[in-house]
C-alpha positions as CSV (number, residue, x, y, z in Angstrom):
1,M,-80.8,-71.9,57.2
2,V,-80.9,-75.7,56.8
3,R,-82.5,-77.2,53.7
4,T,-84.9,-80.0,54.0
5,P,-83.4,-83.1,52.4
6,L,-85.0,-84.0,49.0
7,T,-87.2,-87.1,48.8
8,P,-86.2,-89.9,46.4
9,E,-89.1,-88.8,44.2
10,E,-87.8,-85.2,44.0
11,R,-84.3,-86.5,43.1
12,E,-85.7,-88.8,40.4
13,R,-87.8,-85.9,39.0
14,G,-84.7,-83.7,38.8
15,E,-82.8,-86.5,37.0
16,R,-85.7,-86.9,34.5
17,L,-85.7,-83.1,33.9
18,G,-81.9,-83.2,33.3
19,R,-82.1,-86.0,30.8
20,L,-85.0,-84.3,29.0
21,L,-83.0,-81.0,28.7
22,R,-79.9,-82.8,27.6
23,E,-81.8,-84.6,24.9
24,A,-83.6,-81.4,23.8
25,R,-80.2,-79.6,23.6
26,G,-78.9,-82.2,21.2
27,A,-75.7,-81.0,19.5
28,R,-76.1,-77.4,20.7
29,S,-73.4,-76.4,23.2
30,M,-74.2,-76.0,26.8
31,T,-72.8,-72.5,26.7
32,D,-75.1,-71.5,23.7
33,V,-78.3,-72.8,25.4
34,A,-77.4,-71.3,28.8
35,A,-76.7,-67.9,27.2
36,S,-80.0,-68.1,25.2
37,A,-81.8,-68.8,28.5
38,G,-80.0,-66.1,30.4
39,L,-78.2,-68.6,32.7
40,S,-74.7,-69.6,33.4
41,A,-73.4,-72.7,31.8
42,E,-72.6,-74.0,35.3
43,T,-76.3,-73.7,36.3
44,L,-77.4,-75.6,33.2
45,R,-74.7,-78.2,33.9
46,K,-76.0,-78.7,37.5
47,I,-79.6,-79.1,36.3
48,E,-78.6,-81.5,33.5
49,T,-76.6,-83.7,35.9
50,G,-79.2,-83.6,38.6
51,R,-77.0,-81.7,41.1
52,A,-79.7,-79.0,41.1
53,P,-82.9,-81.2,41.0
54,T,-85.3,-78.4,42.0
55,P,-84.5,-75.4,39.8
56,A,-86.7,-72.3,40.0
57,F,-89.8,-72.2,37.8
58,F,-88.5,-69.2,35.9
59,T,-85.2,-71.0,35.2
60,V,-87.0,-74.0,33.8
61,A,-89.3,-71.7,31.8
62,A,-86.3,-69.9,30.3
63,L,-84.6,-73.2,29.4
64,A,-87.8,-74.5,27.8
65,G,-88.1,-71.3,25.7
66,A,-84.4,-71.6,24.6
67,L,-84.9,-75.2,23.6
68,G,-88.3,-74.8,21.9
69,L,-90.2,-76.9,24.5
70,S,-93.5,-76.1,26.0
71,M,-94.0,-76.1,29.7
72,D,-96.8,-78.7,29.3
73,E,-94.4,-81.0,27.5
74,L,-91.8,-80.6,30.2
75,I,-94.3,-81.3,33.0
76,G,-95.8,-84.2,31.1
77,R,-92.4,-85.8,30.6
78,C,-90.9,-85.1,34.0
79,A,-93.9,-86.0,36.2
80,P,-94.1,-89.6,37.4
81,E,-96.7,-91.8,35.7
82,A,-100.1,-91.6,37.3
83,A,-100.0,-95.2,38.3
84,D,-96.8,-94.5,40.3
85,V,-98.5,-91.7,42.4
86,P,-100.2,-92.9,45.6
87,G,-103.8,-91.8,45.6
88,A,-103.9,-90.8,41.9
89,P,-107.0,-91.7,40.0
90,D,-106.8,-94.8,37.9
91,A,-106.3,-93.7,34.2
92,S,-108.0,-96.8,32.9
93,I,-111.4,-95.9,34.2
């Protein structure tokens, strides 16, 4: 089965997610956070570095829980700005 190549926007969103998770992890070790979320450290490493830019919803939810982040916060900080999305309503109205 061949995967459809990711769009530049999907890659950028994955990089934003990785940066956010790294920042939220702070001084905690990757192994500690991964274990708290029920993941391998390698999976977390791939997400944080953008090598796994589209992790499964339940993986992201587990990481959010382990890091004390809400899913709303993750979505809000990882989604592109409304002005950058073609066809999005103008927020200034």
